[in-house]
N, C-alpha and C positions, 0 to 999 in steps of 0.2 A: 414562758410557755403559755402563763396565760390568752396571750393575745392571741396563741396559737390554736385553741381551744374554743372562743370566741369566737372564729374569723372561722369557722367550721361552715361548710354550704350543706344545702338543702339534703342535695349530693349526698355529701358526707353520712350525717346524721341516717338515711336512710339506708348503708350500707352498714354503716353499722348493727342499726335494728333487724339485716334479712341476715347479717352472724348472729344473734345473740339467738333470732327463730328459727335461725338449724339446729346450733345447738341443741334449742332448746327440743329439738321436732327425733335431735340423735338419740338425749338420752330419755328420750320417752320410747324410744324402739328398742331402745337395749333396754330398760323395766320392760320391756314387752316378752320377747322376750326370754328372760329371767322368770317371768311369771309361765309360760308357755311349759318349763320347762321342770314347774313345779306340779303343774295339771303333766304330764306326761310319767314324771313319778307317782302319783295320788296314783291311776290308771293302771299302772304295772299291775297292781293287787282285782285279779280279775275279779267280779261278779258273778256269778254262777259257780254255784258252789261243788258241782261236777269238775271244774276247772280250780277254785280253792284246794278242793280237801278233791284228788285224783283220788284211783283204788290201785292198784296199782298188783302187779302178778305177777309170785315171784316165791321163791324155796322156801317153807318155815322146816320144822317139825312136828310130828306127831309126838308123842309117848306118855305113858301112863306111869304111877309107881304103886311097885309092892312090894306091902310091906311084911317083913318076917319074922319073927320072937326067938330069942333063947333057945326056944324049946323044942318047938319044933321043926320039922320039915316036911314040907312038901306045902303047896297050896290050896286057900277052899275053895268047894266051888265058881264062889261068886272070884274070888282071884281067875282063880279059872277062867271064868265066862271074859273077865272083861281082856283076856289072852287073845283069849279064842277072836273078841272081834278085831282087837290088835292086827292080827293075822290078815282076816279077811279085809280090814279096809287095806293094807298093807299091796295086798293080793290084785285091789283095785285103784289103788292109787301111789302107791307109793315107789320112789324116785332114786334107788341108793337099796344098800343092805338094815338091816333091825339089831341094831346096836344095843345090849344088854349088860348096864355100866353094874358091875358086881362089892359088892363094901366086903372092903380089908384090914383086917384087923380090927375089929368090933365082935362086942358078945354077940351077938347073930350074923360073925362067918360063916361060922360049922354049919348053923341052919339054914345062911341063902346058899351054904352050896349044893343040901340037894332040894332043895327048891329047885336049882334052874334045871336038874336034870328033867323034872314036871315040867320048865315049862319049857325044856330046848324040842319034849315030847307033845305038847298040844300045839308050838311051834309043825309040831312035822308031820301030822297029825291035821289041820289046817291046811298042807300045800307044800307046805312056805321053803325052798330046800335047803342045807344045809350046810351052802356056799352062803346062803344070803340072810346070815347069824351070823354077830360077831360079838364077839363076848369080851369085855372091860375089866380093868381093877378101879378104885377108884379108892383113896381116903377121907375120910369123909373131915367137911371142914369145920362144924362144930358140932364138938361131939354131947349138948345137950336134943341135937332133936339122936329120934331115932334112924340108923341106916338102914337103904332098903334097897332092891332092889330097881332099878329105871331099864325103861325098854323104848324110845324111840328110832324112828326113825321118819329123812327126809322124803317132805312130796311136796305139791308145785299150792302153795295158797294166794287167795289174794286177801288181799290193808291193804287199809284207808284207816289215818290221823297220823299222826296224835289228836284226840282232838282237848279241849280245856282250854284254850289257846286265847287271850283278850288282850292282844295286843295295843287293843284305847275302850276306853273308855264307854260303857250305851248310852248314858247321855248325855245331851251339849255340852258339848268344852274345848277350849280354843286347838289343844291337839284331835279332835274327832270330826274331819272334813264330814269323814261320811254320815254323820249324825246329819248334820244341814243341806247333804243331796241323797238323802234317803234312802241307803244302800242299805244294806243288811251288814251285821257287824261279822266278822273274822269266821268265828267259828259256828255258825251258822250254817246247815247243812251238813256239819263234820258225821254227828250220829246218824245220820240216817247212811251217810257211807258208807259204814264202817257195819253197820250191822247188817244190811244187804254184803258185803262184801265176812262177813260169817256167814253169811245164809247160803251165797250161791252154793249151789253144788259140785258143777262141775267151774273152776277159775274160767278154763276156757270159754263158758258162755261168753263173756264180758267183749271178751274182745271177736269172734266170730259166731256166728248158730252153727246147729248140728245138721250134718248131711241125714237127708227124708230116710226115715223106712222107707221097703216095698209097697204096694199098694196089697190093701187085700182083699187081691181077688176071686175070690167068691162071689160078699157081697158086692161089688164093683159086678159079678155080671149079670146078681142076678138083680140090684138096681137097672142093668141098662134092658131087661128083658124084657121090664117093669114099660121102663121107657116106651121100647118099641112096637109095645101092644098100647101104649097110649093111658097103661093107669097109674095111678097114682109110686112112685120112690117111696114115701113117707113105710116106716117099720107101726105098723097099729099092736097096740098087745092087747089083749082079751081084758084082764081086768086094771088096767086104768083107771076105768070111772069108778073103781071102791073105791080108792083113796081122793077125790072126789066132800063138802060135808052137803051140802047141799045137791039136790036138780033145777036147782035154780038159773033159766037160761035153756032150757031142752024145749 
């Protein structure tokens, strides 16, 4: 056996070296493929905060609570204003019936029934039809809390979040690759998206623009007449100069 190993020709040794080089090349290629897979996994988290924390348009509830004491029937002026405001909002954005949850087997159950009639009258005065009101009964879960009349209805709402998620450290660490790549942290932009979703008047505005309103033709015709005569089309106000602090530059 020793004689056979020592008797190998230079061509045999060269063939062995080529085979070893090929094996090393295959190992390096497999390692590169594995490294590429890690990059794809890391890049799956969007860098744009609008994609990382998207605003979703979905159906949610708008609700108010009317507290009624055991010795009082009816609602106060402030509560009547709350009910009236809810009814006006329902006419503009409601997508379902108004549900009125009434407490039962509570010390203020009788007073709540008296208040229900006034609530229904307030809703009717605002233009809510009787078929759009659904009265339900509920038993309070916690007797320590005062049972109240709850009004709610579904509406289209824009939501984002939840915020406050910190899957990685903000500072340099072994697991935080985004810090070394100078990328924004995961929670970046979440509060901005959540506030924008809460402030938008119509959630449909986030998806599509509103249609244009008709032009104000009296003003448009007046501007066209000035344009045909060659005069300035801007509007001049006689008292515009009174708001100036000084006459410098005249």
